[in-house]
N, C-alpha and C positions, 0 to 999 in steps of 0.2 A: 575563545574560538567558537564559531557557530558552524554546525553541520546542517547543510541543506540537502534535501533529496531533490535531484535535478532530472530533467527529461529532455530529450531532443525530439525533433519532428518525426523521427522513425520509431518513437516510443521506447527507446533505450533508456532505462533508469539507472542512475548512479548517484553517489554522494560527492559533495564538494565541501571542503573545509575553508572557512573564511574568517577574517578578523571581525567583520561586521556585515550588516546588510548593504551598507554603502560600498564595502570592498567587493561584494558579489556584483553589485550594479556596475561598479567601475571596471571590473574584469570583463563583465558581459559586454558593456559598451565598447571597450577597447578590443574586442574580438579575441580575448585571451582564453576564453573557455571553449573547449571542444569535447564532443562526445568521444569517450574512449573506445566505443565500438565502431562508429562509422565516421568520426571526424567532423561531423556537422557542428557549426558554431551557433546555430539558432537554439540556444539553451534557455530553458525556463525553469523556475522553481516550482515544485509541487507544493500544494498547501500543507502546512504543518501546524500543530498546536503550539502556541507560544506560551511557554511556562517559565517563570522566573523562580529561582530557588527561594527567594525571600517571600514568595507568594504562598508557600506551603510549609506547614509544620507537621512532621510525621508524628502521629500519635503512637503507633507501633507498626511493625514491619508488615503485618498482614491485614491491617484494617484500613478505614477510610482516612483521608487527610482533610484538615480544616484550613480554609483560606483565610486571609486577613479580614474578609468581609463577613465571616461567620457561616458562609455556605460550605458545602462539602463537595469534593471531587473524588471520583474513584481512583484508587491506586491501580497500577497495572495488574495486580493480583486480584482485585475486586471484580465481581461480576457486573457487567453493564445492566442497565434497567431494560425491561422488555421494550419500552418505547425507543430507547437508543438502538437496540438490536434491530427492531423493525425498520428504523430509518436507514440503517447501514444496509440491510438486506434489500429494502426498496431501491436504494441507490444502485446497488450491485445488479439487481435484476433489470433495472431501466438502462444500464450502461454496459450490458454484455449480451452476447448471442448464445442461445441455448442450442448446443449441439448434441444433446441427449447422450445416448450410449456410445456415441462416436468421440467422446471427449478425449480419450487417450490418443487415438489416432490423429485427431485434429490438433491437439496440443503438440504433438511431435512434428507435424507438418509446419506449424507456425514456428516452432523452435528452429527447425532446419531451413526456415525461410522459403519453403516450397509453396506457401500461400501467403497472402497479405496478413500482416500482424493485426490482431484485433483482440478484444477482451471476449473470452468465451466462458461458458459454464456448461456443466453436464454431469454425467454419472460415470464413475470409474470404480472398479473393484479395488479392494485394498492392495492386491497384487499389482494391478496396473498403476496405482498411485505410487507405490514403492519403486516400481521400475522407472517411472517418469522422474522421480526425485533422484534415483541413482544415475540416470542419464543426464542430469543437470537441467532438466526442463523446469522452468520457474512456474510452479503451481502452488496453490494453497488449498488443501482439503478443507472444506466447509460443510458441516452437517446441516444444510439448509433444506427444511421441509417445503413441499409445495405450498404456495401462499394460501390456498384454501384450508390447509391444516394448521394454520397459526392459531394460537389461543389468546 
């Protein structure tokens, strides 16, 4: 089985389990896939890392892994490099709207569909963050410093 992260035009994200990539394509082409939130059938796969079990040999649980080509790839518990982190942050900053201190209020409005769905970022207190999570608002706290403060 393959698990794909899927998305509809309304930006609802969900998982789908398929026998293969061809099975996903067949179901998509046949109109068998629909968003569980809105019922839209224009479903797309989100990009995912393609990893095969045979490509990795675990050295130990908390260390790096070695691929068949002799290069190494970080395990989920390993820290990313500064360059990798900066690329992720750059992508995030370029593809989200800064709502500043209004983050908690704007995240709630988006979650309640009072305003259009979009990627936002901003500042929230620990208490606001915990309240949003308790309310089921899909957020991810990230300690991202202003770009001028990167080292």
